[in-house]
N, C-alpha and C positions, 0 to 999 in steps of 0.2 A: 493496175494495169500493167506493169512492167513484169510482175509474177506471171499473168495470164499469158503476156507476150512471150514468156519464157517457157510457154506450154503447161502451167500449172493451172488447175480450176482452184480460184480463190473466193472465199466466203467471208464476208465481215459485216458487223454492224457499223453503219456509217451515219452521222449526224448531220444533217444539212439544214438549210433556211429556206423557208417558203418566201414567196414573194411579199407576204404580208409581214416578214420578219420573225415569224415565229418557227422555233426550232422544232424539228422532227427527227425521227430515227427510223431508218430503213435497213432491211436485211438484203445486201446487195450480194449478187453472185457475178464473178467474170469467169467466162469459159473461152478458150481458145478455138478457133475454127480453121482446118485444115482443108487444103485441096487434095487433088488425087495423088499428088506426091508427097504428101505429109507435110507441106509446109503450111505454116500458119498464115493464113491471109487476113484473117479478121478477128476480132475479139467480140464476143456475144454477152452484154451485160443485161441483168434484170435485177429489179429492185422491188421490195414489199415494204409498205409503210408499216412498222411494228413499234409505233409508238405508244399505243395503248398497253400492248402486251408488255413492253418494256416496263412501262410504269407499274404494272401490276406485279410483275417479277420483281422488281425492286421493293415494292411494298411488302410482297410475300417473304422476300428476304429479310427486311426489318422485323415482319412480324415474327419470323422464325427465330431470328436471334433474340428478341424480346421473349419468345414462348421459352427458348432455351434458358434465360436468364432469369426468369420469374421465381419468387421464393415460393410461391404457390405451386403444387404438383399439379401436372396435367397428363390426362391419358385420352387416347381415343380407343372407342371400344365398336365393333362390328355390330352388324344386326343379330350375328350369331353369338354373341355375347364374349368373344375373344378379342384381346388387346391387340390394337393395330401399331399403338405408338405410346411412348411414354417419355416426359421431361427429365432431364438429369434431377430436378427436385422431387420429382414424384418418385424415381429409383431410389433415391436417398431416403425418401420418407419412408419407404416400404422394406429399406435395407436389401436391395436387388442391384446387381450389375446392370450396367447400360444394355439394354435391349433383351435382357434376360427374362423379362415378363412378357414380351412380345409372342404371340401365338397363344398364350396361356389363358384358361377363361377367368373372367374377372372375379368369379366366386372365391378364387384363391385368396382374394385380398380381405374378405370378410370374416370376423370372429364369429361363425354362425354355423349352425347344421345345415345339411342339406335342404330339409324341409323350410328352415327359416330363410335360408337364401332364396329359395323359389319363392316365398311370399315378399320378401323384399323387393324382389325384381319384378314381380307382378305388380305390386304398388307403384313403382316407378313407372312402369310401361303405361299402367293406366291413366296415371297423372299426366304423363307427357302425350298420351293420344288425344288430351284435349288441348294441344298445342301450347302447355304452358311449360314455363321452366320450372323444374324441380330441384328443391334446394332442401337439405336436411343434414342430420348427423349420422355418422357410420361408426360402428365399433370395428376396428381392423384388427388385423393380425400381420405383423412382421414376419420377414423370413425366418428369423431366429425364435420366433413365437411369441415375441412380445406383444402386449395387446396396447392398443392406443386408440384415441377417438380423433375423428376429423369432421369438419364441416364441408360439405360438397355442395356444387352447383353443377347441375347436368343439362345440358341442351343438345339440339342434333343440328348436324350439318351435312350439305350435301358433297360428298366426296367426287373424286374424279370417276370412280367406279362403283361406289357404294354409298349408302347413307351411313354416318358415323355418329355415335354418342361421343359429346365431348365432356368430360369431368373434370372440374378444378376443385382441387382438395386442399384445405389448411389444417394443419396439426393443432387441433384445441385441447389437447389432454390437460395441459397445466391449467389452461382457461377455464376448462370444464370443472377440473378439480376445485378451482377457485370457486366458481359460480355455485358448484354443489355444496361446498363448505359454506358458503354464505347463506345459501338456502337453508341449510340445515341450522345455522346459527339463528336465522330469522326464525324457523319454526321452533326451536328451542325457546328463543326468547319469548315468541307468541304462546307457547306452550306454558312456560314459567309465569307469564303474566295471567294466563287463564287459570293455573293452578293457585296463583296468590290472588286472584281476582284484582288483577292491577290494570287499568286501562291508561294508556298515553294519550296525551293531547298536544296540540300546538296551535297559535293563534297569530297571524301576521297583523300587527297593530297598525301598519301601514296601508294595508287593503281592507282589514276587518275579516277575512277569511281564515277559515281553521280547518285542522285535521284531527279525525279521531281514530284511533285504533279499534280493531274487531271487538276486542274484550271491552272497550268503553261503550259501545253500542250495546253489548250484551249486558253489561252493569245497569244501564239506564233503560234498556229494553226500548231502545228510541230505532225508528224506522231509518233505513240507510240515506234516504233523500230528505232526511230533515235538515233543513239550513243549520250549519256549524256556526252559529254566531253567538255572542255572550249572552244576548237577550233570551234566546230560546234554551240556552243551558241555565240561564237564571230562572227560567219559568219552570223548570223541574227540580228546582230547590226547595226544600220544605218551607213554608211561609214563616215559620218561627226562626230559620237560620238564614233567610236572605239577607238580613242587614249585616250578618258576620260575614258573609261571602262578599257583598259590594264593598264592604269595607276593606277587604284583603287586596283588593286590586290597586288602590292608592298605595297600601303599604307595601305591595310587591314592588311598585314603580320606583319607590324611594329606597328601600333597603336592597331590592335586586332579589328578593326570594320572598315566600311566604309557606307557612306550613299550619295546617289546622283541621279540625273536623267539622262536619256537617251532615246534615241528612237531605235525602232526596225523596221524592214520591214517583213511584212507578205509575204508569198508566192504570193499573189494577189498584191503585190505592195504596199499595205495599210500601212499606217505610225501610229504606235502606241507610246504613251509616256508612260514610266515607272519609277515609283520611287523605288529605291533598298535601302535595307539595308543588310548588310553582317558582320556575326561576326565570329572570328577565335578562334578555340579550340587548346590549346597548351599542349604538354607533355613535361613538363620541358619548355625550351626554344623554342622547335621544335613544329612548326605549323602541326598540322595532320588532321584537318576538318575544312572547311569553308562551312558555312550554312547561308541561309538567306530568304528574300523574295523579290518578284518583284510585285509591285501593279499597274495595268493599271490605269493610271490617265489621260488618253486621254480626257474623258468627262470635268474633272476639268480643264485641260490646254483650251481646246477649249472654256470652259465657261468663264475662265479669260480673253482669247484673246478677246472674244465677248463682255465682260464687259469693257476692254480697249477700243475697238473700239465704243462701245456705248458711254462710257464715253467721249470719245474724240467728238463724234458726239454730244452729249448733251452739252458739253463746247461749242461747235461751234453755236449751236442753242441758248443757253442762251446768249452767248456774243453778237450774231447778232441782239437781240431782243432790241428794243428802250425803253422798259419798265424796270423798275428797278426789279431785282431778287436777292434776297439774302437768306441765312440760318444762323440761329445764335443758340448758344448752349444754355443751362439753364443758364448760367452764363451772358447771353447777349453778348457774343462775336461772332464776324463773323466768319463762318466757310466757307462760299462762298457770294461772290458778282460777279455781272457781270459787263461788261466793261461798260455799260450805267451808272449805278449807281456810280462806282468808277470815272466817269469822271465828273459826278455832282459835285463831291467834290475835282476835280483835283488832283487824284491819280491814281495809277495802283491798280487792283483788289488785287494783290498780297499784297500790303500796307496797305490793310483792315483786311486781315486775321489774327485772334487771338487778335483783338483789340475790344474795348467794342464800341457798338453803340453811346453812348453818346459823344464819342470824335469827332463824324461827326455830327450827326443830334441833339442831345440834347433834353432834355424834352420838350414836347408840352405843353405850358399853356392853361388851361381853360379860354376861353375869355369871357364867360358868356353868349354869345348869342347862339341862335339854330345851326347856320351855322358852328359855330366853336367849338361846346362844344364836347370835345374829351379827352380821358384819356391820361395820360403819356404813352411814349413807354412801359416802363417796366410793367406797369400795365395791358396793353392789351398783353403783352408778357405771364405775368404769366397766365392769363385766358386761352391762347393757350396751355401752358404747362400743364395746368389743363383738357385738353382734347377738349376745345372748339374752334370753327372756328369763327374768329372774321373779321368784315367788318367796315372797317373805311372809310366812303366815302370821307372825305375831309380833308386831313393831310397837313397841311402848312409846308413848308421845303424851308429852305434859303441855296442856292448853294453856292458854293465857290467864284461866281462872285458878290455875295450880292443880286442877285435876289431871289424874293421869289415866289415859285411856289406850286400848291395844287395837291397832288396825292390822287388817289382813292386806298386804300389799303386792301387787303385780306391778313390774316395770317392764316395758317393751321398747326396744330401739326404734328410732323415728328416721326413715331415710327419703332423701330427696329423689328427683326424677331420674338421677344417675344410680340410684341404689346406695348411695353413700350416707353413712349414718351421722346426723347432725345433732341429735338430742335424745332425751328420755321421755318417755310418756308414762306416767305414773297413775295407777288408780288404787285408792285407799278405803277400804270399808271398815267401819268401827264395829269390831267384833267383841267389844269388852262384855256387854250383856250377854251375848250369845256363848260366849267361853264359859262365862259364870253359870249361865244355865246349863250347859253341856256338862260342865263339871257336876253341877247338882244331879243332872240326869245319869250320868254315869255312876255317881254313888248310889243313886236310888237303883239304878240297874244291878249294881254290885248285891246291894242288900237283898234284892229279889232273887237274884242267882243262888246266893248263899243259901236263902230260904228254900228254893227249889231244890237245890242239891241235897239239902237235910231232909226234906221230905222224900226224895227217891230214896236216901239212907234208910230212913224209918220204915217205908214201904218193904224195902228188902229186908229189913230184920224181922219186919211183922211175918213176912213170907217165910223166912228161914224157921220162925218160930212154929209156923204151921208145918213146914216141913220136919222138924223136929218131932213135932206132937204126933205126926203120921208115922214117923220112924218107930216111936215108942209104941204106938198103937198096934203097927205091924206085928210087934214081937207077940202079941195076943192071939195072932191068927193060926187058926187050927188046920188049914188046908193050903195048899200050894196056890189054889185059885184066889183065896182071901189074900195071901201074901202078895199076889201078883197085883191085885187091886191097889193096895197100898203103895206098892212100887212105882206104878204107872201113875197114880196121883201126885207123887213126889216128883216125877219126872216132869210132870206137867208145870207143878209149882216151881220147879227149877228153871224152867225156861222163861217164866215171868221174872225169877230172881235175877237172872244173868241180864236182861233188859235194863232192869233199874240200876244194877250194879255198873253197867257200861255206861250209863247217863250218868250217873254219880262221879264216875271217874274221869269222864270226857269233859272238854274245856266246852263243848257245845252241847248244852242242855235239852235242845228240842229235837236233836235227830241221833240216831244209833248208826254208828259205823258197822253196817250189816256184815261184811266180810270177816271182820274181827269177831263180831258176836256169834256167827257160824262156826268158826274154827273153835272158839271157848265152848260153845253148847255141845260140839260133836265130840270135843275131849270128854268133856264132863259125862255125858251119855255113855260113852264107850267104857270108862271106868266104872260106872255103876253097874255094868254087868260082868261081874268078876268071874263068874263060872261058865262053863261050855266053851262055845266057840271064841274065837278069837278074830274080830272083824277090823281090819285095816281101813279106814275111812279118809279119802282125799277131798280136799275143798278147793273149789275153782271158782272165784267170785270176781265180779267186777267192783270197782269202789264206789259202791252204793251207800247212801245214807239216807235212811228211812225214818219218818216220825215215829214217835211212841206208838200211835194208834194203828199204824201198819206193821211196826217191827213185833209187836206183842203177838197179834195172830199168826203172823209169818213164823216166828218161832215155835209156836205151840204146834202147828203144822209140820213144820220140820221134826220136831221133837217126836211127834206121832209116828211119822214115817220112818224115822231111824229106829225107833223102839221097835217097829214091826221088822225091820232088818234084822237087828240084833236077835230077836226072839224067833222068827218064823224062817228066815232065808235060807239058814243052814242046820236042818235038823240033825243031818246024819255027818256033818263034817266038823273039824276042829279050828278051820281057817278059813276066812272068806275077805272079799275087798268090795268096798261100796265108795260111791262118788256122789258129791253134792256139788251142783253146779248153780250159781246165780248170775244170770245175764240181764242186762238192760238192751233191749231192742226197740229203738224208737221210743214210743211213750207206753212201752210196756215191759214189766220184770216178767222174767221168765226162771222159776224155781224147779230144779230136776234133781230126785234122788233115784239111784240106780245101783243094782247090785248083781253079783254073777251067781246067785244062789239057786234054788229050786224053781223060782219064778211063781207067778199067780196060778191059780187053778184055771184051766181052759174054759171052762163053762162058768166063769165068774159072771155074775149078774149083780150090779152094784144095788138094785132095787131090793134084793133078798138078803142083803148083808145087815146084820143085826147088832153087830159090835159098838160099843160105845164110841171107840176110838174112831172108827170110820166115820159115824155120825158127826163126832166133833170135828174132823177134819173137812166135811161138807159144808157144815155150818160155817167155819171160819172162811171157807173159800168164798162162800155167798156174802159174807161180810166183806170182803175185799173187792166184790163185784168181779170176781175172778172165774175161772174154768179149770175144772179138774180133768186130768185124763191120765190112763195108764196102760201098760202093754208088756210085751216081753223085752228084754235088754236089749242094748245096741249090738253086742257080739254074739247075739243068738241064744243065750242062756240068760237066766235071772229074769229080772222085773226092773221096770222104771215105773215112777209116778212124777208127773209134771203137774205144776200149778202155775198158771199166767194170770196176771192180774195188771191193770192200768195203773200209770203212774198220775195220780188225781189231782196233785198240786205240784207248783214249781219246786217246792223244797225236797221233792224226791228226786229230783235231778243229781247226778253225782257231782262233786266239785271239779271244776276245769282247771 
């Protein structure tokens, strides 16, 4: 009032008491009133009850202080998606300065593309259009680019000028990481249980209720709504094993644990083998919880049974063998011997187990000759233990009867699952009789080869006698034609003599080295034509080896062809060149004789040729199932004659 009287318009909130004693607040204004001379003549006062507004302002102030001090971040977003307000905690959470986010679009806060942000906002708006509070997780990005996760709750409020979205966010990055790690751990544990076929279970002894893991339901093939009580479980146990399972419960209650195997029956009648472990939790002396695991070990049990049957079968097979079979460890002790080996030393197989080999076999002395030059038993075992496979073709062993036998022995390294060598597997075959028979056969074969070699030698000598007779008879020839007949006959005999001579000289009596034979025949024939033209003959052959029945006609064909070259190819020359080529082409032999002489007559008709030599060649080619062809030489002059015939037996193939 004094300030109004002094001429000031004064306004203030005043607290007053109502007639009922209730305090209330008014917004009071005091204004001075002046006369025409400007003097204050009165004071006009007005008051408005603002008790409710004051209360609301006080509450708003409190709420503002709470909002500013909240650990959770709070922001207001307008309907246009732009930020209207952020709390200090919100700014700190996203790494912005106070007020820096105001006016920016809310999408800058999300670690998402524009398309993903649009989808996120559409989903939130659609949810809130139904009048519901939205809550969920955001993947956010701080100002410096760091990504973090928050849990958000979004609702709407009516502002003074517009409707606002209020978001309260809590940083859950660490909590989320811990939750995800726990979920991964649980998934890995569940996957490990699935892979190992291990199901977990728990039963509260106080309430009789129980819990089964997912894998346990799969093992039992039980419905999820089946009561998880002991009687239900017991009904699935194989009838023959129920007594074992029932007895396990009191045992576990006393000892605190139980471990054992039993079988269950699935709904389809299938039998499964389980290995079970149980542990009891006590409160004082009172058992309150029993928990454990059931592991489906059916494959292992089936594998064990298969191994047992296989072992029995292998033992039967090993014992039924007449050959000696043994296994030794790295210390040369027998781990296994079959019945045949044990009987050789007049003991049972079990009597040899764990004992050193030298107690039965003893070291093998080096006798010094090639047949018996062998290492000691342990030296060969050491080579095997180093990873080598050892073959001892002739091991002498003295049996319990005093009889000495010879064994062809193979030793191989035995390895464990890690590839480490732990022993020696031996396989011994008695070859005493076979070696004796082989020696007899070799001696008999040697005698036969000597006899056959002598036959070839005698045939060659007889043919040489015939050649000599023809030589002497030729001296009585009166004409050149008569002399030529004797000369050609001697050449043909010469081809046969050379075949038998090569076989006599060869280590192999069944086949002729054709290349060597051709060179020898060519040299002898060239030397026999001492007068007239001098023909230089080159030989080019594969390493063919032909049997006698093929080499003889082939040699006679070659003899006739070369004779024609020497006699007719160079009537007016003193020197010429001829070539003999023998090739194997697949299953065919190709023999070719060519020269650079005068060549064959242009009008030559094979059907009109009457010479003995030509007909002899034709007959020999037919004998070989071959084909004869001829024509001009490869260089445009001279002639060539070619004979091809099949390789009819494997013995005709060249050595490889």
